N, C-alpha and C positions, 0 to 999 in steps of 0.2 A: 504494500500500500504506500502510495506517495503522498507526502505532506510537505508543502512549501508555503509557509505563511507570509512570504515577502510582501505581497500586496496588502494583506490584512495589517501587517505592521506599519506599512506606509500610511494607511488610513487612520491609525491611532498614534501617529507621531513616534513610531518605533518604541512604544511603551511595552516592553517585553513582559513586565509584571502584570499589566492589564491583560495582555493576551494569554498569559498563563492562567489567570483567574477565569477568563472566558472559556478556555479549554477545559478547566476543571468543572465548570458548570455544564458544558456540553457533554462531557463524559458522564457526569452524574445524571443528566437527563436522558441519555441514550435508551435506558430501559423503558422510560415513559414514551419516548418517540416510537419505539418498536411496538409497544403495547397499543398505542393509538392506531398505528398502521394495521396491526393484526386485527384489532377490534373492528375497524372500518371494513376491512376485507371480509371478515367473518359475517358481518351484518349486511354485507353487500351494499354499503353506503358510499356511493361515489363522492358525495359532497364532503363527508367526513374524511375520506381518503385524500381528497384534494386539500382540505384544511390541514391535515397532518403533514402532508408533503410541503405545503407552504411554510409551516412552522419550522420544519427541518431545514428547508432551503435558507431561511433567514438566519437560523442559528449557525449553520455550517458556513454561510457566507461571512458571518462576523469573525470567525476564526480562520478564514482562508482555506477551508477544507473543500477544495474545488471538486474533487471526485464525488463527494457526497452532495454538494450543492447542485451539480449538474444532474445527477440522478433524480434528486428531489424536484428540481425544476421541470424536468421532462415528465415526471409523473403528475405533477400539479397541472401543467398545461394540458396534458392528455385528459385528465379528469374534467377540467373546466371546459375544454373546447370540443370534446368528443361527442359525437352523436350516439356513441355506443352506450347501451343501457346496462349491459352485463359487466359486472366487476371482474369476471373471469378474464376479460380482455387485458386487464392490468396486472394479472398475477405475476408475470415475469418481471415487470418493472418494480413491483412491490417487493418481490423476493430479492432482487439485486440490491435495493436500498436497505432492506433489513440485513442482508449479508454484510454490507459495508459498515453499517452501524454496529453490528456485532463484532466486527474485526478491528475497529478503529481505536479502541481504548489503549492498547499497547503502544501503537505508533504515536498517538497524541501525548500520552503520558511520558514517553521516552523523549519527545521533543521538549516538553516542559521541563523535565528533569535536567536535560543538557543545557537549557537556557536559563535556569533559575539563577538569580544573582546571589 
């Protein structure tokens, strides 16, 4: 998994401490993000799935986690603009996003540990 927070750091005046705090919050919230995606999928609720993806998109953008942001944005746009009524159409995108969220903790924590002042 690739993580390069260069742009995120530029947006926050290279405040590494702030970025580390944001990463810690993101990692802490990952189980909740995953739960919301799974619940929306299980309930076949496209609006809730789009909302969950939107929240993940914003949180991942804040820390510069582009792989996650891109997947979340694709899922959100698909949910919002699709004429598809069945959530089964979004299973693959949802599964990819959940996989990235499940796998990101070590990478993000490692970056934070290496950059802690």
